[in-house]
Structures are given as structure tokens and as C-alpha cells.
C-alpha positions in Angstrom: -24.1 -42.7 -32.8 -23.0 -43.0 -29.3 -20.2 -45.5 -28.3 -20.6 -47.3 -24.9 -17.6 -48.9 -23.1 -18.4 -50.6 -19.4 -15.5 -50.8 -16.9 -15.3 -52.1 -13.3 -15.9 -55.6 -13.7 -13.7 -58.4 -12.0 -13.8 -60.8 -9.4 -15.4 -59.6 -6.0 -16.1 -61.8 -2.9 -19.9 -62.8 -2.1 -21.3 -59.9 -0.3 -19.0 -57.8 -1.6 -19.7 -54.6 -3.8 -18.4 -53.4 -6.8 -19.1 -50.0 -8.8 -19.8 -50.5 -12.8 -19.2 -47.4 -15.1 -20.3 -47.2 -18.7 -18.5 -44.2 -20.4 -20.5 -42.5 -23.3 -19.1 -40.4 -26.4 -21.0 -37.4 -27.6 -22.7 -34.2 -26.7 -26.0 -35.4 -25.9 -25.5 -37.9 -23.2 -28.4 -36.4 -21.3 -30.7 -37.1 -24.2 -30.2 -40.9 -23.7 -32.4 -43.3 -21.5 -30.0 -45.8 -20.3 -29.8 -49.3 -19.1 -28.0 -52.3 -17.6 -28.5 -55.6 -18.8 -26.5 -59.0 -17.8 -25.9 -62.2 -19.5 -25.0 -65.0 -17.4 -23.9 -68.6 -19.1 -26.5 -70.5 -20.5 -29.0 -67.6 -20.0 -30.8 -65.2 -22.1 -29.6 -61.2 -21.5 -31.8 -60.1 -18.7 -32.7 -56.7 -17.5 -31.0 -55.2 -14.7 -31.9 -51.4 -14.1 -32.8 -48.5 -16.3 -32.5 -44.8 -15.7 -34.1 -41.9 -17.5 -32.1 -38.9 -19.2 -32.2 -36.5 -16.4 -32.0 -39.3 -13.8 -35.4 -39.1 -12.3 -37.1 -42.2 -13.4 -35.0 -45.3 -12.2 -36.1 -48.8 -12.4 -34.6 -52.1 -11.2 -35.4 -55.8 -11.6 -36.9 -57.8 -9.0 -33.6 -59.9 -8.5 -31.6 -56.7 -7.8 -33.7 -54.3 -5.8 -32.3 -53.3 -2.8 -28.9 -54.1 -3.7 -27.9 -52.5 -6.8 -28.4 -48.8 -7.6 -28.4 -47.4 -11.0 -27.3 -43.6 -11.3 -25.6 -41.7 -13.9 -23.4 -38.3 -13.9 -24.5 -36.5 -17.2 -21.7 -34.0 -16.7 -19.0 -37.0 -17.1 -21.0 -38.9 -19.7 -21.2 -41.8 -17.3 -23.7 -44.4 -16.3 -23.2 -46.1 -13.2 -24.4 -49.6 -11.4 -23.5 -49.5 -7.8 -23.4 -53.6 -6.8 -23.9 -54.5 -3.4 -24.4 -57.6 -1.4 -23.2 -60.1 -4.4 -24.5 -63.7 -4.4 -24.8 -66.3 -6.7 -26.9 -65.5 -9.6 -25.3 -61.9 -10.2 -21.8 -63.4 -12.0 -22.7 -62.3 -15.5 -21.3 -60.1 -18.4 -23.0 -56.8 -17.5 -23.9 -54.2 -20.4 -25.2 -50.6 -20.8 -27.4 -49.9 -23.2 -28.8 -46.6 -24.7 -31.7 -45.2 -26.7 -32.9 -41.6 -27.8 -36.3 -42.7 -26.6 -38.0 -42.4 -23.4 -39.0 -45.7 -22.9 -41.3 -45.2 -20.2 -42.7 -48.4 -19.0 -40.6 -50.2 -21.8 -37.9 -49.8 -19.7 -37.0 -53.7 -19.3 -37.3 -54.5 -23.0 -33.8 -55.4 -25.0 -35.4 -54.4 -28.4 -35.9 -51.0 -27.3 -32.3 -50.0 -26.6 -30.6 -49.1 -29.8 -26.8 -49.1 -28.5 -24.7 -51.3 -26.6 -21.4 -51.6 -25.0 -19.1 -54.3 -25.1 -19.8 -55.8 -21.7 -17.5 -56.2 -18.8 -17.6 -59.5 -16.6 -18.4 -59.7 -13.0 -17.3 -62.6 -11.1 -18.0 -63.7 -7.6 -16.0 -65.8 -5.3 -16.5 -67.8 -2.1 
């Protein structure tokens, strides 16, 4: 089992940027297909972005395309979400998730991810 711990959330000005991190335990981080999800008040948890084990296959939700970038550093067992041009609709609790399966075109389906972090909250001011 892999343990996931998100960090980097906080209060950010509208139009600003922040980078979220997800630290993973274990020695097989590169074997995991990783994703970012978010959940805003009154909303269901929604897909944000995903990346394959080797970093070669990335996907982003339409709502964040061109603004958010998902990446990973397998040597550091860390997943990142670089968030730019923050705007209303972005405030939420952001979660990282992992699965040993290469999800392919199922990358956005919550039920396909097996492990989840505790989440980190992102608020936007102004």
C-alpha cells in the first residue's frame, strides 16, 4: 500500500499561482498511475489531471486546461500540480490519488483509483 500526503495548499490571490505536492511512500512510485482530484463545497469530487507512471501520458480536465500542469518526479516519489491563473471555481480541497493499474482512457474515473491522500485546501482571495 502507498501512503499519499498532499501539501502546498493555502490562500492564493485570484490570478495567482501555487504548486501542490503529493509525497508518496514506498519504493515503487514509478509503478503508480497518479491523479489529482478536487472537491468544492456542495460539489462532487471531480477529476483535475492525471499522469502515467513514466510521466509520458498526461490528461487534464477542460476546466483547467492551459492553466494547470501535472508532473511527477519519480526520484523524489512526488507528484505535483502547478496551478496558475486561479479563478472562481478553483477553490476546493485537492486530493492526489494512485493506482497500480494504467488507466488509459479511464483516467478520470474516481472509482478506478485505489489510494487517496487526505487533501489540501486551496482558497482564492479577491
